[in-house]
C-alpha positions as CSV (number, residue, x, y, z in Angstrom):
1,M,18.8,-12.4,-0.7
2,E,16.2,-9.6,-0.4
3,N,16.4,-7.6,2.7
4,N,13.2,-6.7,4.6
5,S,13.4,-3.0,3.5
6,T,13.3,-4.0,-0.2
7,H,10.5,-6.5,0.3
8,S,8.5,-3.8,2.3
9,S,9.0,-1.2,-0.4
10,R,7.8,-3.6,-3.1
11,A,4.8,-4.5,-1.0
12,W,3.9,-0.9,-0.6
13,L,4.3,-0.2,-4.3
14,T,2.2,-3.3,-5.2
15,A,-0.6,-2.2,-2.9
16,L,-0.4,1.4,-4.0
17,N,-0.9,0.3,-7.7
18,P,-0.1,3.9,-9.1
19,P,-2.0,3.5,-12.4
20,I,-5.3,3.1,-10.6
21,Y,-5.1,6.8,-9.5
22,L,-5.6,7.8,-13.1
23,V,-9.3,7.6,-12.4
24,S,-8.9,10.7,-10.2
25,V,-6.3,12.5,-12.4
26,L,-8.3,12.1,-15.6
27,P,-11.2,14.2,-14.5
28,G,-8.8,17.1,-13.9
29,L,-7.5,16.7,-17.5
30,G,-11.1,16.4,-18.6
31,V,-11.8,19.9,-17.3
32,L,-8.9,21.2,-19.4
33,L,-10.3,19.2,-22.4
34,L,-13.8,20.5,-22.2
35,A,-13.2,24.1,-21.1
36,Q,-14.1,26.7,-23.6
37,G,-10.9,28.7,-23.3
38,P,-8.4,29.0,-20.4
39,V,-9.3,27.7,-16.9
40,V,-9.7,30.6,-14.5
41,H,-7.9,28.9,-11.6
42,P,-5.4,26.4,-13.1
43,V,-3.3,26.1,-9.8
44,G,-6.5,25.5,-7.8
45,L,-7.5,22.8,-10.3
46,V,-4.2,21.1,-10.0
47,L,-4.2,21.2,-6.2
48,A,-7.9,20.1,-6.0
49,T,-7.0,17.1,-8.3
50,L,-4.2,16.2,-5.8
51,G,-6.8,16.4,-3.0
52,V,-9.0,13.9,-5.0
53,V,-6.1,11.5,-5.4
54,L,-5.5,11.6,-1.6
55,L,-9.2,11.0,-1.0
56,Q,-9.2,8.0,-3.4
57,H,-6.2,6.6,-1.6
58,A,-8.1,6.8,1.7
59,I,-11.1,5.1,0.2
60,N,-8.9,2.3,-1.2
61,L,-7.5,1.7,2.3
62,F,-11.0,1.7,3.9
63,N,-12.2,-0.7,1.1
64,D,-9.3,-3.2,1.8
65,A,-9.9,-3.0,5.6
66,A,-13.7,-3.5,5.2
67,D,-13.2,-6.4,2.8
68,W,-10.8,-8.1,5.1
69,R,-13.1,-7.6,8.1
70,L,-16.1,-8.9,6.3
71,G,-14.4,-11.8,4.6
72,A,-14.1,-10.6,1.0
73,D,-10.8,-10.4,-0.9
74,L,-8.9,-12.4,1.8
75,E,-6.8,-13.9,-1.0
76,K,-6.0,-10.4,-2.5
77,Y,-2.2,-10.4,-2.5
78,D,-2.0,-6.6,-2.9
79,S,-4.3,-5.7,-0.1
80,W,-3.3,-2.8,2.1
81,V,-4.1,-4.9,5.1
82,R,-1.3,-7.3,4.2
83,V,1.1,-4.4,4.0
84,H,0.1,-3.4,7.5
85,A,0.8,-6.9,9.0
86,E,-2.8,-8.1,8.4
87,R,-4.1,-5.6,10.9
88,P,-7.1,-3.7,9.3
89,S,-7.1,-1.2,12.2
90,I,-3.7,0.1,11.0
91,A,-5.0,0.3,7.4
92,V,-7.9,2.4,8.6
93,R,-5.6,4.8,10.5
94,H,-3.5,5.1,7.3
95,G,-6.7,5.9,5.4
96,L,-7.8,8.5,7.9
97,L,-4.5,10.3,7.5
98,S,-4.9,10.3,3.8
99,L,-8.5,11.5,4.2
100,L,-7.4,14.3,6.4
101,A,-4.6,15.4,4.0
102,G,-7.0,15.4,1.0
103,G,-9.6,17.3,2.9
104,L,-7.1,19.9,4.0
105,V,-5.8,20.4,0.5
106,G,-9.3,20.9,-0.8
107,L,-10.2,23.3,2.0
108,A,-7.0,25.3,1.3
109,V,-8.0,25.7,-2.3
110,L,-11.6,26.8,-1.4
111,W,-10.2,29.2,1.2
112,Q,-7.7,30.7,-1.3
113,Q,-10.3,31.1,-4.0
114,Q,-13.2,32.0,-1.6
115,Q,-15.4,29.2,-3.0
116,W,-16.8,27.9,0.2
117,W,-20.2,27.3,-1.4
118,I,-18.7,24.3,-3.2
119,L,-18.7,22.5,0.1
120,L,-22.4,22.1,-0.3
121,I,-21.6,19.6,-3.1
122,A,-18.3,18.3,-1.9
123,V,-19.1,17.3,1.7
124,P,-22.1,15.0,0.8
125,M,-19.9,13.3,-1.8
126,V,-17.0,12.8,0.7
127,G,-19.6,11.4,3.1
128,L,-20.9,9.0,0.4
129,G,-17.3,7.9,-0.2
130,Y,-16.8,7.2,3.5
131,L,-20.1,5.2,3.8
132,Y,-19.1,3.2,0.7
133,N,-16.8,1.2,3.1
134,A,-18.1,2.0,6.6
135,G,-20.2,0.0,9.0
136,E,-21.3,-3.6,9.2
137,R,-23.1,-3.2,5.8
138,P,-21.1,-0.8,3.7
139,L,-22.8,0.7,0.6
140,S,-20.2,-1.2,-1.5
141,Y,-21.8,-4.5,-0.3
142,T,-25.3,-3.4,-1.5
143,H,-26.9,-2.8,-4.9
144,L,-26.1,0.9,-4.4
145,G,-22.3,0.4,-4.7
146,E,-22.1,1.1,-8.4
147,W,-24.5,4.1,-8.2
148,V,-22.5,5.7,-5.4
149,T,-19.3,5.3,-7.5
150,G,-20.9,7.0,-10.5
151,I,-22.3,9.9,-8.4
152,C,-19.0,10.5,-6.5
153,Y,-16.9,10.6,-9.7
154,G,-19.4,12.3,-12.0
155,P,-21.1,15.2,-10.1
156,G,-18.7,14.8,-7.2
157,V,-15.2,14.8,-8.6
158,F,-15.6,16.2,-12.1
159,G,-18.4,18.6,-11.2
160,C,-16.4,20.1,-8.2
161,L,-13.2,20.3,-10.2
162,W,-15.0,22.1,-13.0
163,L,-16.3,24.7,-10.5
164,V,-13.0,24.9,-8.7
165,G,-11.4,25.7,-12.1
166,G,-13.7,28.8,-12.1
167,L,-15.8,27.6,-15.0
168,A,-19.6,28.2,-15.3
169,P,-22.1,25.3,-15.3
170,G,-23.4,24.3,-18.7
171,V,-23.7,21.6,-21.3
172,A,-19.9,20.8,-21.2
173,M,-20.0,20.4,-17.4
174,L,-23.0,18.0,-17.7
175,A,-21.3,16.0,-20.5
176,G,-18.2,15.7,-18.3
177,M,-20.1,14.5,-15.3
178,I,-21.8,11.8,-17.4
179,A,-18.5,10.8,-19.0
180,F,-16.6,10.4,-15.8
181,A,-19.5,8.7,-13.9
182,A,-19.6,6.2,-16.8
183,L,-15.8,5.7,-16.7
184,A,-15.6,5.2,-12.9
185,V,-18.4,2.6,-13.0
186,A,-16.9,0.8,-16.0
187,L,-13.7,0.6,-14.1
188,L,-15.4,-0.8,-11.1
189,L,-17.4,-3.4,-13.1
190,S,-14.3,-4.6,-15.0
191,H,-12.7,-5.3,-11.6
192,Q,-15.6,-7.4,-10.2
193,P,-15.7,-10.7,-12.3
194,P,-12.6,-12.4,-10.8
195,Q,-14.1,-11.9,-7.3
196,I,-17.6,-13.1,-7.9
197,E,-17.4,-16.2,-5.7
198,T,-15.5,-14.6,-2.8
199,D,-17.9,-11.6,-2.9
200,R,-20.9,-13.9,-2.9
201,R,-19.7,-15.8,0.1
202,A,-19.0,-12.5,1.9
203,G,-22.6,-11.3,1.2
204,K,-21.5,-8.6,-1.2
205,R,-24.2,-7.7,-3.7
206,S,-22.1,-6.3,-6.4
207,F,-23.3,-6.0,-10.0
208,A,-21.3,-9.1,-11.0
209,V,-22.7,-11.1,-8.2
210,R,-26.2,-10.2,-9.1
211,F,-25.9,-10.5,-12.9
212,G,-22.9,-12.6,-13.7
213,E,-19.6,-12.1,-15.5
214,R,-20.9,-11.8,-19.1
215,R,-23.5,-9.1,-18.5
216,T,-21.0,-7.2,-16.2
217,L,-18.4,-7.0,-18.9
218,F,-21.0,-6.0,-21.5
219,V,-22.2,-3.1,-19.4
220,A,-18.6,-2.1,-18.6
221,R,-17.8,-1.9,-22.3
222,L,-21.1,0.0,-23.0
223,L,-20.2,2.5,-20.3
224,F,-16.8,3.1,-21.8
225,V,-18.6,3.9,-25.1
226,V,-20.8,6.4,-23.1
227,F,-17.6,8.0,-21.8
228,L,-16.2,8.3,-25.4
229,V,-19.4,9.7,-26.9
230,S,-20.0,12.2,-24.1
231,L,-16.5,13.7,-24.4
232,T,-16.5,13.7,-28.2
233,V,-19.8,15.6,-28.4
234,A,-18.8,18.2,-25.8
235,M,-15.2,18.7,-26.9
236,P,-14.6,22.3,-28.1
237,G,-13.2,23.1,-31.5
238,S,-15.0,23.3,-34.8
239,A,-12.2,22.4,-37.3
240,L,-13.4,19.4,-39.3
241,P,-10.0,17.6,-39.3
242,S,-9.9,17.7,-35.5
243,K,-13.5,16.4,-35.2
244,V,-12.8,13.6,-37.7
245,A,-9.6,12.6,-35.8
246,I,-11.3,12.6,-32.4
247,A,-14.3,10.6,-33.8
248,A,-12.0,8.1,-35.5
249,C,-10.0,7.7,-32.2
250,A,-13.3,7.1,-30.3
251,V,-14.4,4.5,-32.8
252,G,-11.0,2.8,-32.8
253,L,-10.9,2.7,-29.0
254,G,-14.5,1.4,-28.8
255,I,-13.6,-1.5,-31.2
256,W,-10.4,-2.2,-29.3
257,M,-12.3,-2.3,-26.0
258,A,-14.8,-4.8,-27.4
259,R,-12.0,-7.2,-28.3
260,G,-9.8,-9.0,-25.8
261,R,-10.0,-9.4,-22.1
262,L,-11.4,-6.4,-20.3
263,N,-9.7,-5.2,-17.1
264,P,-9.1,-1.9,-15.2
265,K,-5.7,-1.3,-16.8
266,R,-7.1,-1.7,-20.3
267,I,-9.9,0.8,-19.5
268,L,-7.6,3.4,-17.9
269,L,-5.1,3.1,-20.8
270,G,-7.9,3.7,-23.4
271,A,-9.3,6.6,-21.4
272,S,-5.9,8.2,-20.9
273,A,-5.0,7.9,-24.6
274,F,-8.3,9.4,-25.7
275,I,-8.1,12.4,-23.3
276,L,-4.4,13.1,-24.2
277,L,-5.2,12.9,-27.9
278,G,-8.1,15.3,-27.4
279,L,-5.9,17.8,-25.6
280,L,-3.3,17.6,-28.5
281,V,-5.7,17.6,-31.4
282,A,-8.7,19.6,-30.4
283,G,-6.7,22.2,-28.5
284,G,-8.6,21.7,-25.2
285,Y,-5.7,23.1,-23.2
């Protein structure tokens, strides 16, 4: 018979869903991939990526609490609210602790590197992330939800990590922001179709609720292609074999993503494989 401790540990691990945090780790690897030469502040980049993971964890908790309070995802077996005895207030407090930890890590990096000006970009993005789940009508319940996700992960996460790494703005930075905005929105869209009916009853105006499952999955696949193309074009290295290998990988992943059932794990697996192959083949690191 399972004891309560074992059951509680499994519930926490299920709600945590570690692979989903790749969406915050991959932009950090993307900086290494697109950088023309060594990153100036590699330790700062690693710590800032950790801060982004903690902020994502906070937003996941706020999202589960908001959905529970507003009547969406009540059947979600891996909700953080279930882990916290079906008390959304505890999930919110858990989220605030993670938000504080992520913010302190980020501030420590900016203090160590004397890059306080990055707060002009980072603070509004954190504010958007908070408003995504805050209030009686969170942004995630409006037609702005997908736009906020793209802005936060493109200019917000990738853009700030690029600058924290000590790299100058340019075409590669722009391509990375487009790539990771597209990836984050593709991930969000792939998550929406199974929840269309419950989201509609809760008044959530997600893309899937507005346009249906078929169009949602089509756009998710299209955005994944945008991710692949943006990184392929901006990837450094001029050796023809490397370019051919990366292009072939992008085409193969695009075809693979077009076949079979689309879901967040499939998208994250494809994105991770592409970035890791790029780091190995194109010498991005």
